Each structure stands twice: as structure tokens, then as C-alpha cells.
C-alpha positions in Angstrom: -84.3 169.2 213.3 -81.6 169.5 210.6 -78.2 168.1 211.3 -74.9 169.4 212.9 -71.7 169.0 210.7 -69.8 166.8 212.9 -66.4 168.9 213.5 -63.4 166.8 214.6 -62.1 167.9 218.0 -59.1 170.4 218.0 -56.0 168.7 219.4 -54.6 171.6 221.5 -51.2 173.7 220.1 -52.8 173.1 216.1 -56.0 175.4 216.4 -57.8 175.9 212.6 -55.8 172.7 212.0 -57.0 169.5 210.3 -54.5 166.7 210.2 -54.8 164.5 206.3 -55.4 161.2 206.8 -55.0 160.9 203.5 -50.7 161.0 203.5 -48.3 162.2 205.7 -48.1 165.8 204.7 -48.3 168.0 208.3 -52.0 169.2 209.1 -53.5 171.6 205.6 -55.0 174.7 207.3 -57.9 175.5 206.9 -58.7 177.9 203.8 -60.5 181.3 205.6 -63.5 183.2 203.9 -63.7 185.7 202.2 -59.4 185.2 201.7 -58.7 183.1 198.6 -61.7 180.4 199.0 -61.6 177.4 199.5 -60.3 176.3 196.6 -57.9 178.9 196.2 -56.8 177.9 199.5 -56.0 174.7 198.3 -54.0 175.4 195.6 -51.3 178.0 198.2 -50.9 174.7 200.2 -50.0 172.7 197.4 -48.0 175.3 196.0 -46.5 175.3 199.7 -45.8 171.8 199.9 -43.9 172.0 196.4 -40.8 174.0 197.7 -38.0 172.5 199.2 -38.5 172.1 203.4 -36.2 174.9 205.6 -33.8 171.6 206.5 -33.1 171.0 202.3 -32.9 174.2 201.7 -30.0 175.0 204.8 -28.1 171.6 203.6 -27.9 173.3 200.1 -26.9 177.1 201.5 -24.3 175.4 203.1 -22.6 173.2 199.9 -23.3 176.3 198.2 -20.8 178.5 200.5 -18.1 175.7 201.9 -17.8 175.6 198.0 -16.9 172.0 198.2 -15.5 171.2 194.5 -12.9 174.2 195.1 -13.9 176.0 192.0 -13.3 179.5 190.9 -17.1 181.2 191.4 -16.3 184.3 192.2 -14.7 186.0 189.7 -10.7 186.9 191.0 -10.3 191.1 190.0 -8.1 192.5 187.4 -5.7 193.8 190.0 -4.6 193.1 193.8 -7.0 195.0 196.1 -5.9 196.0 199.5 -8.8 197.2 201.9 -8.6 198.3 205.5 -11.9 197.5 207.6 -11.8 200.8 209.4 -14.5 202.8 212.0 -13.4 204.6 215.2 -16.5 203.1 217.0 -15.6 199.8 218.5 -18.3 196.8 218.2 -20.3 197.9 214.6 -18.2 194.5 213.0 -14.8 195.7 211.7 -13.0 191.8 212.8 -16.3 190.0 212.0 -16.7 191.3 209.0 -12.8 191.2 207.9 -13.1 187.5 209.1 -16.0 186.6 207.1 -15.5 188.1 203.5 -11.7 187.1 203.3 -12.9 183.0 204.4 -16.2 183.5 201.8 -13.6 185.1 199.1 -10.8 182.3 199.7 -13.1 179.2 199.8 -14.6 180.3 196.4 -10.9 180.8 194.4 -8.9 183.7 195.6 -6.2 184.0 197.0 -6.2 186.4 200.2 -4.3 187.7 203.2 -5.3 189.1 206.4 -3.8 191.6 208.0 -4.7 192.0 212.1 -3.6 195.4 212.7 -5.3 195.2 216.0 -3.3 195.0 219.3 -6.7 192.9 220.1 -5.5 189.9 217.7 -9.6 189.2 217.4 -9.1 188.6 214.1 -6.6 186.0 214.3 -8.7 184.3 217.1 -11.6 184.5 214.3 -9.3 182.5 212.1 -7.9 180.0 214.6 -4.2 181.4 214.2 -1.6 181.3 217.3 -0.9 185.0 218.4 0.9 184.6 222.0 3.6 186.6 223.2 6.2 185.5 221.2 5.1 184.5 217.8 6.5 186.3 214.8 3.6 189.0 214.4 2.6 192.0 212.0 4.4 194.4 215.1 7.6 193.0 213.2 7.4 194.2 210.0 6.6 197.5 211.9 9.1 198.3 213.7 11.8 195.4 213.1 11.2 196.2 209.0 10.8 192.5 209.3 9.1 190.7 206.2 5.4 189.9 206.4 6.4 186.5 204.4 8.7 185.9 207.5 5.0 186.5 209.7 2.1 185.2 207.1 1.0 182.4 208.2 -1.5 179.5 206.4 -5.2 179.5 208.0 -5.6 175.7 208.5 -8.8 174.2 206.3 -9.4 177.5 204.3 -7.1 177.5 201.1 -5.8 180.4 199.4 -6.3 182.4 203.1 -2.8 183.6 204.9 -3.0 185.4 208.0 -0.3 187.8 209.7 -0.9 188.1 214.0 -1.3 190.2 216.2 0.1 189.6 220.0 0.0 192.3 222.7 3.2 193.5 221.7 1.4 195.6 219.7 -0.4 197.8 221.9 2.9 199.5 222.4 3.6 200.2 218.7 1.5 203.3 218.7 3.9 205.1 220.8 7.3 203.9 219.1 6.3 204.3 215.9 6.2 208.3 217.2 10.5 208.3 216.6 10.4 205.9 213.7 11.0 207.4 210.1 8.5 207.6 207.7 6.0 206.3 210.3 2.8 206.7 208.6 3.7 204.2 205.6 5.7 201.3 207.4 3.2 198.8 207.1 3.0 199.9 202.8 5.9 199.1 202.1 5.3 195.7 204.1 2.3 194.9 202.4 4.6 196.2 198.9 7.2 194.0 199.6 5.2 190.8 200.0 6.5 188.4 197.2 2.9 186.4 197.5 0.5 186.9 194.9 -2.5 187.6 196.2 -6.1 189.1 194.9 -7.0 190.9 198.2 -5.7 192.2 200.8 -7.4 192.8 204.8 -6.3 195.0 207.3 -8.8 194.5 210.5 -7.9 198.2 211.9 -8.3 198.5 216.0 -11.4 201.3 217.1 -9.5 204.3 217.0 -8.2 206.6 214.7 -4.5 206.4 215.9 -1.0 205.8 214.1 -2.2 201.7 213.0 -5.1 203.2 211.9 -3.6 205.9 209.7 -0.7 202.8 208.1 -3.8 200.9 207.3 -5.2 203.8 204.8 -1.7 204.2 204.0 -1.6 201.2 202.8 -4.5 200.6 201.2 -6.8 201.4 198.0 -10.0 201.4 199.3 -11.9 201.8 202.2 -14.7 199.2 203.9 -16.7 200.8 206.6 -19.5 198.4 208.4 -21.4 200.7 210.1 -23.9 199.1 212.9 -27.5 200.0 212.7 -27.7 202.7 215.2 -27.9 206.4 215.6 -24.7 205.8 217.9 -23.1 204.8 214.8 -23.6 207.8 212.9 -22.3 210.1 214.8 -18.5 209.3 214.7 -19.2 208.7 211.1 -18.0 212.2 210.0 -15.0 212.1 212.0 -13.7 208.9 210.3 -14.4 210.7 206.6 -12.5 213.6 207.8 -9.4 211.5 208.2 -9.7 209.7 205.3 -9.5 213.1 203.5 -6.7 214.4 205.1 -4.5 211.2 204.4 -6.2 210.8 201.2 -5.2 214.4 200.8 -1.5 214.0 202.2 0.0 210.9 201.8 -2.0 208.6 199.8 -4.2 210.3 197.6 -5.5 206.9 195.5 -7.7 206.5 198.8 -11.0 206.2 198.4 -14.5 204.4 200.9 -14.9 202.2 198.0 -17.6 200.0 199.9 -20.0 200.3 202.9 -21.3 197.5 204.6 -24.4 197.7 206.8 -24.2 195.1 210.0 -26.1 194.1 213.0 -29.4 194.7 211.1 -32.5 194.1 213.3 -35.3 194.1 211.2 -38.0 194.4 214.2 -36.9 198.3 214.6 -37.4 201.1 213.2 -34.1 202.6 214.2 -32.5 200.2 211.7 -34.1 201.0 208.6 -33.6 204.3 209.5 -30.1 204.6 209.6 -30.3 202.4 206.4 -32.2 204.9 204.4 -29.7 207.3 205.9 -26.7 205.6 205.0 -28.3 204.7 201.5 -28.9 208.2 200.6 -25.8 209.6 201.6 -23.3 206.9 200.3 -25.8 205.5 197.1 -23.9 202.8 195.4 -21.1 202.4 197.4 -23.3 200.4 200.4 -23.7 196.5 199.6 -27.1 196.1 199.1 -26.4 193.0 201.4 -27.6 193.3 204.8 -25.6 191.4 207.8 -28.3 190.9 210.1 -28.2 190.3 213.9 -27.6 186.6 213.6 -25.8 184.7 217.7 -24.0 181.8 215.4 -21.8 185.2 213.7 -21.4 185.7 217.6 -20.3 181.6 218.8 -18.0 181.0 215.5 -14.7 183.0 216.9 -14.7 181.0 220.3 -14.6 178.1 218.2 -11.5 179.8 216.3 -14.2 179.9 212.9 -15.8 181.8 211.0 -19.5 181.9 210.9 -18.7 180.6 206.9 -17.5 177.0 208.1 -19.1 176.9 211.7 -22.8 176.9 210.0 -22.6 177.7 206.4 -26.5 177.3 206.4 -27.3 179.7 208.5 -28.7 183.6 208.1 -25.2 184.9 209.2 -23.0 183.1 206.6 -25.9 183.4 203.9 -25.9 187.1 204.6 -21.6 187.5 204.4 -21.2 184.9 201.1 -23.6 187.6 199.8 -21.0 190.6 200.4 -18.7 189.0 199.7 -20.2 188.0 196.6 -21.2 191.6 195.4 -17.2 192.6 196.5 -16.1 190.3 194.0 -18.5 191.1 191.4 -16.9 195.1 192.2 -13.7 193.8 191.9 -13.9 192.0 188.6 -14.7 195.6 187.7 -12.2 197.7 188.7 -9.0 197.2 186.5 -6.5 194.9 184.6 -4.4 192.9 186.5 -0.8 194.5 185.8 
């Protein structure tokens, strides 16, 4: 009777794997018959061991994102870019996008100003800038003509990044602006009078199409629209585009929808893929190649007064925003010559 081959007992939880006693490597998978064969399986295993382990990869990404050398690794634009981050639908990632793109660009050598135009003040919170009642804020600039330079605050720990905060006072600005002369261009005049040099100005808009958003559209040269990868996010897009076209026709002929960023992308759903394809087919090259996935680190970061870039620079969320910022910087380097 032929002797049966001895197969060591399989440990619970590691079915199909055998320990490699000759080294400290993790168990190697058995080659599956009919796939690559024994020799092919061994080659695949050796190739996988030659790659960096996940923790090392995460550490490398973190160093790349934080850029401790302080060198200019993202090209500066040919001229200052004023970008309005707008979408009247709430919860699509406007503030998160504003904060993380601003931090990414500032960490890599660009001079960035963030203007928080949302009365909720979430961008100020995400950058850990004081915005309690009594703090000079963007409301003073809009209503009392206070210069932006007098209310802009340096963001702690991030070189080249300033923030103009929003306090609860801004909630009444919509009503107060109704009777103000040249009410639609108050923010534009404030930005034009800002003495500091900058490469990017990001204006974080409220989730509405009121006078605050109109002020942002009049002040900006470009519109960045974050679009959540869900059906409802597409429903209100036409109304936003109609308003942008009205502002362009009557108040700001230089305004252009230059950038579309897909956010909260869930690869497990067909809907996310369908929304992505629809947006790319409609807007073409305006849509960034980078897509922001759903990531818990992105949501946790503001509770610590940080962006995800500094809170967990090795996370998928930080990597995605870093890649989006890089795309924006590369596009900006081609748009014109600095005056």
C-alpha cells in the first residue's frame, strides 16, 4: 500500500498557508493548480516579498506629503489664481476640499490665502484659526471695508498659509449687504486691495446661492466644484451652472469653471462609477484625474483642528488630496505669465 504524503495540520485562521521554517518571512501561499503552477507561484511570492511593506509605503507617502525640506515641489502658477469653491448642495466636501488643497499647496512652496465665507466657520475650524465672536473676520471686510490684511491670520505650523476667518456675525451679512452700494463686488475689492503676495486664494462658499456666494463668484477667476459621487449631487448642478453663467454675463466676464473634483467616491458601488462617468463625459478635461475616496481620517481631522494632510499624511485621503493639489499646481503652471 503506497504511503500517504504527510501534510502538517493547518492552524486555525491560516487555511491554505504553510510556515516557512528557513526564514522569518510570513507563510507562503500554496500555488494553485491550473493557475500559475508551482514555479509561477514561487516567482509571484518572491516578487511580493521584494516590495516595500505597507507601513514603509505609508511612511514614504507621509514624508512626501509633509515635505519637511520645505522645497518648492509644486510649481507656482504664472499669475495669482483666485478660486471659488462652490456648490449649493451641502455635504459635498467644499470645506474639506478647500482646507486640504490649501495645506497641500502651502506645504509644497505655494503662498496661499483661504477666505472662509461660510457663517458656520468650518474652514476656520479645520485650520485651527480662532473665529469666536469678537475676532476680526471677513464680515468686517464686507460691511465695514476693513482691509483683508488686518483680519488674515497665519495658520500655525503651515508656512505660507493665511486664513481670513468667519464668525457668527457673517450670518447676518446676507441681509445687511442688500442695501450696500456695489454689494456684489465687496469681496472683490477687498482681495484686490490685499497687499500680500500670494499664488492661490481659495474662497470657501456657503451651501447656498445667496449674496455671499455671488460675492465669491464676482471676486474669483475660477470656480472649483466638488461633486459628491451620488445622484442628488447631480440634481442641483444645473442650477449652479446657470447662476455661474449669469454672473459671468453680467458681473464677471473672466469667470470660468476650471476644475471639477469628485469626492466621497465609494468603489464598492456602481452608482459612484456611473456618476463619475457622467461627470467626465460632460465636463471632459475640467475633471481632475484624482478622485477623493470616502476615508474616515478625512472626517476625523477637523475635530483635532487639523487638515488630513497633517493629521494622518499616510492615509488614502491625504494621498488623494495631495495628488489633486499636484494636478491643480501643474495646470496652474501653464495658465499664463505672472504680472
